[in-house]
C-alpha positions as CSV (number, residue, x, y, z in Angstrom):
1,M,17.1,34.8,-3.3
2,I,14.5,34.1,-6.1
3,L,17.0,31.6,-7.8
4,G,17.4,29.6,-4.3
5,L,13.3,29.4,-3.8
6,C,13.5,28.5,-7.3
7,A,15.6,25.6,-6.7
8,A,14.0,24.2,-3.7
9,L,10.8,24.3,-5.4
10,L,12.3,22.2,-8.4
11,L,13.7,20.0,-5.6
12,G,10.9,19.6,-3.5
13,L,8.7,18.8,-6.8
14,A,11.0,16.3,-7.8
15,G,11.1,14.6,-4.0
16,I,7.1,14.6,-4.9
17,A,7.1,13.0,-8.4
18,Q,9.3,9.7,-6.5
19,A,7.2,9.4,-3.9
20,Q,4.4,8.7,-6.4
21,G,5.5,5.4,-7.0
22,D,5.2,2.9,-9.8
23,A,1.4,1.6,-10.7
24,T,2.7,-1.2,-12.6
25,R,5.1,-2.4,-9.9
26,G,2.4,-1.8,-7.3
27,A,0.0,-4.2,-9.6
28,A,2.7,-7.0,-9.3
29,L,2.9,-6.4,-6.3
30,A,-0.7,-6.4,-5.0
31,A,-1.0,-9.6,-6.8
32,N,1.5,-11.6,-5.5
33,R,0.2,-14.2,-2.9
34,S,3.7,-14.2,-0.8
35,Q,4.5,-10.5,-0.4
36,G,1.7,-8.1,-1.3
37,L,-1.0,-10.2,-0.2
38,C,-3.7,-7.9,-1.5
39,V,-5.3,-10.4,-3.6
40,L,-5.7,-12.7,-0.9
41,C,-8.7,-10.7,0.7
42,H,-9.7,-8.7,-2.0
43,A,-11.2,-9.1,-5.5
44,L,-8.4,-7.4,-7.7
45,P,-9.3,-6.4,-11.6
46,G,-7.8,-8.3,-13.8
47,Q,-7.2,-11.4,-11.7
48,P,-9.0,-15.0,-11.9
49,T,-11.7,-15.0,-9.8
50,A,-11.0,-18.4,-8.2
51,L,-7.7,-16.7,-6.9
52,Q,-9.3,-13.4,-5.4
53,G,-10.2,-13.0,-1.7
54,T,-13.6,-11.6,-0.6
55,I,-12.9,-11.3,3.1
56,G,-12.3,-7.3,2.5
57,P,-14.0,-4.9,-0.2
58,A,-13.4,-5.3,-3.9
59,L,-10.6,-2.5,-4.9
60,D,-12.2,-1.8,-8.2
61,G,-13.0,1.7,-8.2
62,V,-11.1,2.4,-5.1
63,G,-8.8,5.3,-6.7
64,A,-12.4,6.8,-7.9
65,R,-13.2,6.6,-4.2
66,L,-10.1,7.8,-2.4
67,N,-7.4,9.9,-2.7
68,P,-3.6,9.0,-2.9
69,E,-3.1,10.2,1.3
70,A,-6.2,8.4,1.7
71,L,-5.1,5.4,0.2
72,R,-1.7,5.4,1.8
73,Q,-3.0,5.8,5.2
74,R,-5.2,2.5,4.4
75,L,-2.6,0.8,4.1
76,L,-0.3,2.3,7.1
77,A,-3.0,2.3,9.5
78,P,-6.1,0.4,8.7
79,E,-7.5,0.3,12.1
80,R,-7.9,4.0,12.3
81,F,-10.8,3.2,9.6
82,N,-12.1,-0.3,11.3
83,P,-11.0,-1.1,14.3
84,D,-11.9,-4.8,13.6
85,T,-10.0,-5.1,10.6
86,V,-8.0,-8.2,10.1
87,M,-5.7,-6.3,7.8
88,P,-2.0,-5.5,8.5
89,S,-0.9,-2.1,8.8
90,Y,1.8,-2.3,6.1
91,G,4.2,0.1,7.3
92,R,4.4,-1.2,10.7
93,V,6.9,-3.2,12.3
94,Y,5.9,-6.5,14.1
95,S,7.5,-8.7,15.9
96,A,7.1,-12.1,17.6
97,A,5.3,-10.8,20.8
98,D,2.2,-9.6,18.5
99,A,-0.4,-12.0,19.2
100,M,-2.5,-11.7,16.5
101,Q,0.0,-11.4,13.6
102,R,2.1,-14.9,12.7
103,V,5.2,-13.4,12.0
104,P,8.1,-15.2,10.2
105,V,11.6,-15.1,11.7
106,A,12.9,-13.4,8.8
107,R,10.2,-10.4,8.7
108,Q,10.4,-9.9,12.7
109,G,11.6,-6.2,13.4
110,K,11.2,-4.9,9.6
111,P,7.5,-3.5,7.9
112,L,5.6,-5.5,5.6
113,L,6.4,-3.6,2.7
114,A,9.2,-0.6,2.6
115,P,8.3,2.7,2.1
116,D,9.3,2.8,-2.0
117,Q,6.5,-0.6,-1.9
118,I,3.7,1.3,0.0
119,D,4.2,3.9,-3.0
120,D,3.8,1.4,-5.4
121,L,1.0,0.5,-4.1
122,V,-0.7,3.5,-3.7
123,A,0.2,4.5,-7.3
124,Y,-1.6,0.9,-8.4
125,L,-4.5,1.3,-6.5
126,G,-5.1,5.2,-7.1
127,S,-5.1,4.1,-10.8
128,L,-8.1,1.9,-10.8
129,K,-10.5,4.1,-11.4
């Protein structure tokens, strides 16, 4: 019984470690102007000023202000925090019927970012202390 509980705990911790994502991949994704798109609207540390957005808040220090779960929720459902946001929900599946989004045919029926990419972005944003 105790051995079974220990094994379950270890497997659970392994799952948590895997779900944390990779901050290096997350940084590359955030700076990517055709996939993550974060830099189109936000200022990111280490990016040229001329290539940074000003529509959303600057992201330097966001990891000190928000915990990983809050960061994840802002990526998955930004409208919960600001109903007037233009930020897309990165985990939502968009279709051609979405009036406010121009969804390329190749991306229709798919989330903007895969779950592991969301994990990577959360890891990167969390590292911005």
